[in-house]
C-alpha positions in Angstrom: -6.2 -50.2 -86.2 -5.2 -49.3 -82.6 -3.7 -46.0 -82.3 -0.4 -46.0 -80.3 0.2 -42.4 -78.7 3.6 -41.1 -79.6 5.9 -39.7 -76.9 3.3 -40.3 -74.4 5.0 -39.8 -71.2 7.5 -37.4 -72.3 4.5 -35.1 -73.4 2.5 -35.5 -70.2 5.7 -34.8 -68.1 6.5 -31.7 -69.9 2.9 -30.4 -69.8 2.4 -31.1 -66.0 5.8 -29.7 -64.8 5.3 -27.9 -62.5 1.9 -29.7 -61.7 -0.7 -27.3 -60.6 -3.4 -29.1 -58.0 -6.6 -27.8 -59.1 -5.3 -26.9 -62.5 -6.9 -26.9 -65.8 -5.6 -28.4 -69.0 -6.5 -28.6 -72.6 -5.7 -31.5 -74.8 -6.4 -29.9 -78.3 -6.1 -33.3 -80.0 -7.8 -36.2 -78.5 -7.1 -38.5 -81.2 -7.0 -42.4 -79.4 -7.2 -40.5 -75.9 -3.5 -41.7 -75.0 -2.6 -38.3 -73.3 -5.7 -37.6 -72.2 -5.8 -40.6 -70.0 -2.0 -40.3 -68.8 -3.0 -36.7 -67.9 -6.2 -37.5 -66.1 -3.9 -40.0 -64.3 -1.7 -37.4 -62.6 -4.2 -34.9 -61.9 -6.1 -34.3 -58.7 -9.6 -34.3 -58.0 -10.3 -30.7 -58.5 -8.3 -30.4 -61.9 -10.0 -30.2 -65.1 -9.2 -31.8 -68.7 -11.0 -30.1 -71.6 -10.2 -32.2 -74.7 -10.9 -31.6 -78.6 -11.0 -33.2 -81.6 -12.9 -32.8 -84.9 -13.1 -36.4 -85.4 -16.4 -38.9 -84.9 -14.1 -41.6 -84.3 -12.5 -39.8 -81.6 -15.9 -38.3 -80.2 -17.0 -42.1 -79.9 -13.8 -42.9 -77.9 -14.0 -40.1 -75.8 -17.6 -41.2 -74.8 -16.3 -43.9 -72.9 -14.2 -41.6 -70.4 -16.7 -41.1 -67.3 -14.6 -38.7 -65.6 -15.9 -35.6 -63.6 -13.0 -33.9 -64.6 -12.9 -34.5 -68.3 -14.9 -32.6 -70.9 -14.9 -33.2 -74.6 -15.8 -31.0 -77.4 -15.8 -32.3 -81.0 -14.4 -29.3 -82.8 -11.3 -28.6 -84.5 -8.6 -26.9 -82.4 -9.4 -23.9 -84.7 -12.3 -23.1 -82.5 -10.1 -23.7 -79.1 -10.9 -20.4 -77.6 -14.6 -20.8 -78.3 -14.7 -24.2 -76.9 -12.9 -23.0 -73.8 -15.0 -20.8 -73.4 -18.5 -23.0 -73.7 -16.5 -25.0 -71.0 -16.2 -22.1 -68.5 -12.8 -22.1 -69.0 -10.9 -18.6 -68.7 -7.3 -19.8 -68.6 -5.0 -22.9 -68.9 -2.1 -24.3 -67.0 -0.8 -26.3 -69.9 -2.0 -26.9 -73.8 -1.1 -30.2 -75.8 -1.2 -30.5 -79.6 -0.3 -34.0 -80.8 -0.6 -33.2 -84.6 -0.8 -35.7 -87.7 -2.9 -38.5 -88.5 -3.7 -41.1 -86.1 -3.4 -44.9 -87.3 -7.4 -45.6 -87.5 -7.7 -42.7 -89.8 -5.1 -44.0 -91.5 -6.1 -47.4 -91.6 -9.9 -47.2 -92.8 -9.7 -47.2 -96.5 -13.2 -45.4 -96.2 -11.3 -42.2 -95.2 -9.2 -42.4 -98.3 -6.2 -40.9 -96.4 -3.7 -43.7 -97.4 -2.6 -44.5 -100.9 -1.8 -48.1 -99.6 -5.9 -48.8 -99.6 -8.3 -48.4 -102.2 -10.9 -46.1 -100.8 -13.0 -42.7 -102.1 -11.1 -39.5 -102.6 -12.0 -38.2 -99.3 -9.3 -37.2 -97.0 -11.3 -34.7 -94.7 -10.5 -34.9 -91.0 -14.0 -33.8 -90.1 -16.5 -35.2 -92.4 -18.9 -32.7 -91.4 -17.3 -30.3 -93.8 -18.2 -30.4 -97.5 -14.9 -30.3 -99.4 -13.4 -33.4 -100.4 -10.2 -34.0 -102.3 -12.4 -35.5 -105.3 -13.9 -31.8 -105.0 -10.6 -30.6 -105.3 -9.0 -32.4 -108.3 -12.2 -32.0 -110.6 -12.4 -28.2 -110.1 -8.7 -27.1 -109.4 -6.7 -25.8 -112.4 -3.1 -26.9 -113.0 -1.5 -24.0 -111.5 -3.2 -24.4 -108.4 -2.3 -28.2 -108.1 1.1 -27.0 -108.5 1.1 -24.5 -105.8 -0.7 -26.9 -103.5 1.8 -29.5 -104.0 5.0 -27.4 -103.6 3.4 -25.2 -100.7 2.0 -28.2 -98.6 4.2 -31.1 -99.8 7.4 -29.7 -100.7 6.9 -31.9 -103.9 10.2 -31.4 -106.2 8.2 -32.7 -109.1 4.9 -30.9 -108.9 4.6 -29.4 -112.4 4.5 -33.0 -113.7 2.3 -34.6 -111.3 0.0 -31.5 -111.8 0.1 -31.8 -115.4 -0.8 -35.7 -115.4 -3.5 -35.4 -113.0 -5.2 -32.8 -115.3 -4.5 -34.9 -118.5 -5.8 -37.9 -116.6 -8.7 -36.7 -114.4 -11.2 -39.1 -116.2 -9.3 -42.0 -114.9 -8.8 -40.7 -111.3 -11.6 -42.6 -109.1 -10.2 -43.4 -105.9 -7.1 -43.3 -103.8 -5.5 -46.2 -105.9 -5.9 -44.6 -109.1 -4.6 -41.3 -107.9 -1.5 -42.7 -106.5 -0.8 -44.8 -109.9 -1.2 -41.4 -111.8 1.0 -39.7 -109.6 3.6 -42.8 -109.6 3.7 -43.0 -113.0 4.2 -39.3 -114.0 7.2 -39.1 -111.7 11.0 -39.7 -112.7 12.7 -39.4 -109.4 12.4 -42.3 -107.0 13.4 -41.9 -103.1 14.4 -45.2 -101.3 11.8 -46.3 -98.9 9.0 -43.4 -99.6 6.4 -44.3 -101.8 6.1 -41.8 -105.0 2.7 -40.5 -103.8 3.6 -39.7 -100.4 4.0 -35.9 -100.8 1.4 -35.4 -103.0 -1.2 -37.4 -100.5 0.4 -35.3 -97.9 -0.4 -32.2 -99.5 -3.9 -32.9 -100.6 -4.8 -33.9 -97.3 -3.2 -30.3 -95.8 -5.3 -28.4 -98.4 -8.4 -30.2 -98.0 -8.2 -29.7 -94.2 -6.6 -26.1 -94.3 -4.2 -27.5 -91.7 -1.6 -24.8 -91.4 -4.0 -22.2 -91.4 -6.1 -24.1 -88.4 -2.7 -25.0 -86.7 -1.6 -21.1 -86.5 -5.2 -20.0 -84.9 -5.0 -22.8 -82.7 -1.4 -22.1 -81.4 -2.2 -18.4 -81.1 -5.3 -19.1 -79.4 -3.6 -21.5 -76.8 -0.9 -19.3 -75.9 -3.2 -16.3 -75.2 -5.5 -19.0 -73.1 -2.2 -19.7 -71.1 -1.7 -18.6 -67.5 1.6 -17.2 -66.7 4.3 -19.8 -66.5 1.6 -22.5 -68.4 3.3 -24.7 -70.5 2.7 -25.5 -74.2 3.6 -28.8 -75.8 3.5 -29.4 -79.6 4.3 -33.0 -81.6 4.6 -32.8 -84.9 5.5 -35.1 -87.6 7.0 -33.2 -90.8 8.9 -30.1 -91.7 6.1 -27.7 -92.2 4.3 -28.1 -88.9 7.7 -28.0 -87.2 8.8 -25.0 -89.1 5.3 -23.0 -88.3 6.1 -23.8 -84.6 9.5 -22.5 -84.6 9.0 -19.6 -86.4 5.6 -18.5 -84.5 6.6 -19.3 -81.1 10.5 -18.4 -80.9 10.3 -15.3 -82.3 13.7 -13.1 -83.4 16.6 -12.9 -80.7 17.7 -9.5 -79.6 20.9 -8.7 -77.9 20.5 -8.6 -74.2 16.9 -9.6 -74.4 17.0 -12.9 -76.2 14.2 -14.3 -77.7 10.9 -12.9 -77.6 7.8 -12.9 -79.7 4.2 -11.6 -80.0 2.9 -14.5 -78.0 5.2 -14.0 -75.0 6.4 -17.7 -75.3 9.7 -19.1 -74.4 11.0 -22.3 -75.5 11.8 -24.8 -73.0 14.7 -27.6 -73.2 15.6 -29.1 -76.5 14.3 -30.8 -79.4 12.5 -34.3 -78.2 12.5 -37.3 -80.4 11.3 -40.7 -79.9 13.7 -43.2 -78.6 15.0 -46.4 -80.5 12.8 -48.5 -78.7 9.8 -46.5 -79.5 10.5 -46.6 -83.1 11.0 -50.0 -83.1 7.5 -50.5 -81.8 6.0 -47.9 -83.5 7.6 -46.9 -87.0 5.1 -44.4 -87.4 6.9 -42.5 -84.4 10.1 -42.0 -86.6 9.2 -38.9 -87.6 7.8 -37.1 -84.3 9.5 -33.8 -83.0 8.2 -32.5 -79.7 9.0 -28.9 -78.4 7.8 -27.2 -75.3 7.1 -23.5 -74.6 6.5 -21.5 -71.3 4.1 -18.4 -71.3 6.1 -15.7 -69.6 4.8 -12.8 -67.3 2.7 -10.4 -69.2 4.6 -7.5 -70.8 
């Protein structure tokens, strides 16, 4: 159940280039604390690090850090601006987003995030919220489920899966039975991928409003950044990465280059894990890291 931080050194190096001696930084997705620990190890005594996470496991982990430079807020990055204000932060020199689900969340059956372990139909990343997958599957109609599976899972057999779920609602009582109904309904099989992978991804993203929250979190981070401040985003699937690219790169204009409403510019190329990192942590294989810098005010 140990969490292995992905692209740890690469992300911290990108975030702290150039380093600001008394800088203020934000780890918007604390998780297991790997990035935060590395950031703190490189900051001076007068710097500040604000970390956010909506998960109670992350909150307990963060409580073990006794460093006066470190502030933790249990909150989704959807509320990044509000949390920064509460912490007395008016601007930041760097913000890091490490998206996706951590190993401890996946490996604890009671969270209901994995089709490989029998657990409740939950999937909430913040268990203070009310809506669960069980509620969603019991109340949404077939057309809504089709939309969810297509939009958030890019599931090619969304119609067949949604129809099967609606026909067998009474049989779906936990993650194992849901995975079986999905698998039995599908005709296509992709080597190395469980048939329920995309459906579980889609349900998790819907229940947690992941893309909407990501958009708002990124917008808040960009507005909070000081000029030349850096934004580092690690994503794990195409929907997240696409949102980041479209939101922050903007269109290209002759003689001007790429501009967007958030006044950000891409730095360097896409960064992916090394072969050694993937060998040591297979869950890192789909990670993609993009770096952006805040331009001077227009």
